[in-house]
N, C-alpha and C positions, 0 to 999 in steps of 0.2 A: 659402499653405502648408498646406492639409489634408493633400497627400499627404506632406509630411515629417513630420506628425503622424502620420500613419498607419504609418509606417515605425518612427519612435519608439515608438509604442505596441505595435506588432509584435514588435517586438526585445524590449522590457520584458516583455510577455507570456512569450515563451519564456524568458527570463532567470529569471521567478518560476518556472516550471515546473520548473527546475533545484534548486530549495529545497524539495522536498513535504513535508519532516518541519518545516518552520518554518511554511508556510502552511498545511498541509491537518492534519486527524486522523488517524492511524493506528488501525485496528482491529486488536486482537490476540486471536484466539483459537486455541486449540492445537488442534482439529480440523480447522478451515477452514484453517489453515497447512501441517498435515500434508496434506490432500488437495491443495491448490493444488502443493506443493512435488512431490509425487508424480505429479501431471499435467504438470509441467513436465520433469521429470528425463530422459524419452527423448528430449524436444526438444532440451535442453542437450548431451546426449551426442551426438545427430546434428549437432549444430553445432560438433562437436569440442571442447566444454568439458569439464574436468573434473567428474567427479560431487560434487554438492553447490554447486558454484560458482555456479549462477544463486538468487536469491533472490526470492520473491515478496512482496512487501508490500500490503496491502489497506488502501485508503485510504476513509475516511468519507466519501464525495461522492455524491450521486445522479446526477450524468449518466454518460453512457455513455462511458468514455473508460479507456485505458490508455496508461502513456508509461514511456520510462525518461529518467533524468538523470545519467548517469556512472555508472561501475563497471558489476558485473552483477547490477544490481537490476530487477525488471520490477514497477512499480506499477500496481494494478489497483484502478479505482473500485469500490464496492459496487455501485453502478447498472448497472456493466457486468455483475455477477453477477447481480441480479434481472432484467435484459433477457435474459439468455442461457437460453434452455431445455434445453441439452444442455452436459455437460462438454467435448463435442467441439467446440463453438463457442469454448468459453474457450481452448480448446487451440490453437485457430486464432489466437487474439489473441495468446497467448503466443508461438506460433512468429514471429509478425511483429515483436513488440517484441524478441525475441533477435536477429531479424535487423539489427535497428539496432543491438544491441550487438556483434553481429562485423563489422557494416561501420562502426563507429566513428563512426556518426553525431552522437552528442553531441559528441565531440571536433572532429568536422570540421565543426560548424555554425559555428566561427568562420570558415570560409572564406566561407560564405555572408554573414555578417554583413559580413565585410571585404570583399567586393566591392560588397555593397549601398552600403555607407558610402561606398567610394571613387567611386562613380558619383554619389552625392548630394554628395559634398564638391567634386568635379569641376563638376558643373551649377551650384554655387553660387559657385564661383570664376569660371566664365564668365559666368553672369548678372551679377555685380558689375561685371565687366568692361565688359559691354555699358551696362551703366547709367551706368559713367562716361563711355564715351562718348557718351551722350545717348540712347541706344536704350531708354528705360524701358519699354516694352511687350514688345520684345524680350526685354529681361532677365528679366522674369516668365516668358515665355512658355519660355526656356532652363532657368529653375530649376524650373518645374513640370513640364517634361518629364522633366528628370533626376530628379525626385523619383520620377516615373512609373515610370522606368525601374529605380531603385532598388527600390522596390516589387516591380515583376515579377523583378527578376532574384533576389531574395531567395526568391519564392513559388516561381518554377521549380526554384531549388535544392532547396527542401522538397520539391516534389512529386516530384524524380527519388530522393531519399532515399526517399520513401515507397514508391514503385516497386520500389526495391530489394531493400526489407524484406519487399514481398510476395512478390518471387520467392524471395527466401531463405526466408523462412517454409512457403512451398509445399515448397521441397526439403527442410527439416528435417521437416516432416510425413511426405513421402514416405520418407525414411531411416527413420525412427521407425515405419513401417508402419500411421500413423494417417490415416484418411480426410479429406479436405478438405472433404467434404460439411458440415461444421460452420462451417468457415471462409466458404464461401461463404451459407450461410444467416445467418452473423452479419452479412456485407456487405448483405445484403438487408434486414436489419433497420434497418441504417444508413441505407439507401436510403429507405425508407420514412418513416424520420424526417426525412429532407431534403425529401420530398415533404411531409410535416405542415405543416412549418414555411416551406414556399415556399420552399426553396432553388431557385434556377434550375439545370436541367440541361444549359444550351445552351453549347456551346463557347466563347463567349465569358466566360460566367462560370467557366468552368473556370481560366482564366487569373488568377482573381483569388482562387485557393484554395491553402492548403497542403497538401492533397491531392488525389490525381485524383478525378474522379468517381467515385462508388460503382457507378455502373452501367459504368463504363469497367473498374473493376477487376473487377468480377464476370465480364464477359466474358473480359477476359485471363486470369484464374485460371481460370476454368471450363477452358478449352481445355488449360490445364497438369493440373488436377486429373482429368478424365475419362479421360484415358490413362494415369493412373498406377496403377500394381499395388495401391495401397490404397485406391483409390477405393471399392472394394465392400467393403473390411475393415470386420466388425461394431464396433459401438461397445462399449466395455469395459463390461458391465453392472453390474459391482460399482463401478466408477469413477462411473458415472451415478447409481447408487443411492446412493452418498455424496454426490455433488453436489446432488440434491435436497433431502438431509437439510441440506446446509450452506446451500444458498439459504434453506430454509425458516426456519432458525435464525437466518441474518442479517436476513430480512424480520421476524421475530417482534421481535427485539433492536432493531431501527431504527424499525420502523414505529408509528404509534399504535396501541393496543391495539384500538379500534373497528375499524378498517381491516385489522389482523390477523384477528380473528373473524370479518370478513366473508369474506376471501381463504379462511381454512381453518376452515370451520364445524364443529361438534360433531358434526355428521352425519359427519365423515370420522375414520376411526379409524387410518389409515395413519401410519407415523413421522414423515413431514414434518409433517403437520398438528398432532400432539400436540406436537412439539418447537416449532413456531410457538406454537401456543395456551399453552404452558409460561409461554413468556417474556412473552405478552400477559396473562395473568393475575397474573403477578409483576410486571409494571409497573404494573398496575392495583390492587395490593395484596390481590389475592384469592390469597391465600397457599394455603389449602386446595384449590382449586381446581387450583393450578400444581403441588402436590405430589401430586394425583391423576393429572395427566398424567405426571409423571415415574415414578411408581409403576407406571404402565401400559408404559411405554417400558422400565422396569426387568424387569416381569413377562415381555416378549417377549425380552429378554437381560439377564440379571443381571449378565454380566461386561463390559458395554460401559463403558468407562470414563468417556465422554463424558454417556452417561446420569447417572452416577453423579458425575459433576463437577457438573452441572447440579442435580441433586436437593441436593448439599451447599451449591451457592451459593445456592438458593433457601431454603434452613434458615439459613445464616450470614447472610444479607441480611434475613432477617425477624426476626432477635433471638434465633437457636438456634444457637449456636456449638457448643453440647456435642452436639448431635444431627447436627451437619454432619459431624463427625469421621469417623465410619466411612465415609460413602460417599466424602468426598475422602481419606481415607488409602489406601482400596482403589483409588480412581483413581490415586493417585500412583504406587502399587506397581504397577498395570497398566502403565503408561505409562513404566516406567522412570524415574520422578522427572522426568517433562516439566515443565519450569521455569514454564511460566505455571499448570499445574494445582497444582503442588508451592508457588507463591506463594501462591494461595489455600487451601490447606492449612494453611500456616504461620500464615497472618493469621486462620483459625478457632482455631487452638491459643493464640493470643496471645489472642484476643476471648473464650476462656473466663476470663481474667483468673486463672486457676490456676496459680501458679508452678512446679506440677510438671511443667507442659507444655512451660514454656518451652526445656529444654534440645533435646526433640524440635524444636521450632520452630525454633531456632537451627541445627540439622544440616540439616533440611529446606531452609531458607532459602540456608544457604552452598551447599548443592549445587544450589539453582536458580541462584545468581548464578554460581556458576563455570561451568555449562553456557550461560546467557545473560546477560552481562553489563549487555546494554542493556534493563533490565527495570527501571525507576523503582520500581515499585510492590514488587517483591522487596526492594530496596535501602531502602524505607521500613519496610518492615515488618522488616527485619533490623537497622534503626537502633535501631526500638522495642522488639525485644527484647534487644539488647544494653545499652539504658539500664535495662531493668527488671532485669537482672543487674548494675547497677551498672558496667557497661564503658562509660564516658564517652568514652574516645578513639576506640574502634572506634564508638561510636555515631554520633559526629560524622563520622567516615569514611565510614560508610553514607549517612550526611544529605548529605555532600558528593558522593558518587558519584551520588543521586537529584537532587540541585540541579542541578550540571553538564549531566546528560542532559535536565533541565527548562529548561534555558537561564537559569536563576536565577544568576547568574555571581558578583554580589555575595555572595550568601549561601552559594555555593559554596566561594569563596575564605575567607570566615569560619570555615565549617565545616572545610575542610581545615588552615587554619594551626591552628585550636584542636586537630584530630586530631594533626596533628604534633607540637606542644608535648607532647602526653602519651604518645606512642608510642617504644617503644625506638629509640633511633637505627640507622640502618641496617639495620633489620626491613623485610620485604617491604610490610607495611602503612605503615610512615613513608615508604617510599621512593613508595608510591602517593599519599600525601596531597601530597607534593612535585609529583607529577605533575599531579595535579588542579589544584593550586595554579597552578602554572604555564599549566595551560590556561584556566582561568578568568581569571587575570590578561591573557593574551594576547589572550580574546574581549572583555574591557573595555576594551582599548586600540583595538580596531578598531572599537568602536562611534563615533557621534559624540560630540564634546564637548557636555557640559551647559553653557549658559549661566545 
C-alpha cells in the first residue's frame, strides 16, 4: 500500500501549501514590498488584471520556491530572492505564478484530486471483489496498479498546469516588454540544483514529478523567448539597483552575522554591502558599527526613507527611542505615512514614555491601521497607547484586532466582548467588536473539541 500512502501524502502536502500564513512566517518590509509590487505591476496588467490586484507576499523560507494558494496573491520564499541574481529572474517567476492565477489552477486542482481519488477507489473496489472471489494475489495487483494510476493521474494533471503557467508567463513578459532571459536563467539555476541533488533527468523520471523537467522547460521556453521582440530589451537599471539593495538587506536580516560579514566584507563600500553589514552589526549588538553604516548610507542620500527607517530602527531597538524619533518621523513623512514605517515610528513615540508624545502616536498608528488593517504590530501598539490614555474599551478592541490576526481566538473573543461592553452601542467600534467576536467564535467552533 506504499503507493496509496504516497498519494495521500502528496495531496496532504498540496493542501498544506494552501495555508501559507498558518504554516509559514510572513516577512514584512516596506522597501521590499514596494519593489516587489512594482516589479509585478506590469505583468499583472499584461495578464488583464486591474492595477493593484496582484499582491506579493514574502515568506521566510530558505528554499527556492514560489506558489499561489487561492485569490490573487503570489507567495515568494526568501530563498528565491537570495538565489536570484537579477530582478528580471524574479519577474520571470512572478509571471509564471500569475499564469497559475489567470488559469484558475488552484480552483481547478480539485479536478486532479477527484480524478486520482476516483481511480484509487475503483481499484480498491475491484481488488476487494477479486479477493472475495479467492484471487488474493490478483487483488493486491489490482489495488497496486490502481494506486500507481491514481498517483500518475495527479502528477500528469500537475505537469499540464505547470506547462500552461510557463506559456502564460512567457506571454505576460512579452506583453510587458520584459525580456525572458531572466526566466531562462532562473530555470537553469533550478536545473543545476536538480543535478546537485541527484534528481534523474530521464524520461522515466519525468513521469514521477509534479513539474516538467527543467531541461525540457528551458528548451521549450527558449524557442518562445528568442523570437520575442522583448528578448533584447535591456533590464531596468533602477529596478536592478533596488533589487540588489533588497537582496542584501534580506541577507543581512536573515543570515548569521558572521556569514553576512564574510559575504559583504568591510572592503566593500557600495550600498548593498553597507545595508547588509548594518543588519549584521545590529544583530551582533555592535550598535556603533551599525550606526556608522547607516550614517554612511545617509551621507550618500539624506532623503532616502529606508535609510532613515534603518537608522531609527537601530536606535530604537538599542534603547534610544528619543534619538530614533527624528529619522523615523522623517521616513514616515517621506513615504506618505507608509503603514509599516509608521508603526515603528508610533512604537518609538510610545517607548519614550513621555505622555506628550502619546497623541502623536495615536494619530500615526490610527492612520497606519486604516491603510493596512492586517498589521498585528500596529494594532498592539495602538492598544498600548489607548491604555496609556485611559481608553480601555478601545485598548481592548485593538487587542482583539491583534489577537484574531495572530489566531489567538480565545483571547480575541474575551477582548472583543470586553470592548463591546464598554463602547457606545451602535458605534462603528462597537460593531467591529461584535464582528471580531463572531469571527473568533466561529474559528473556535471549527477547531477539534478538546477532551
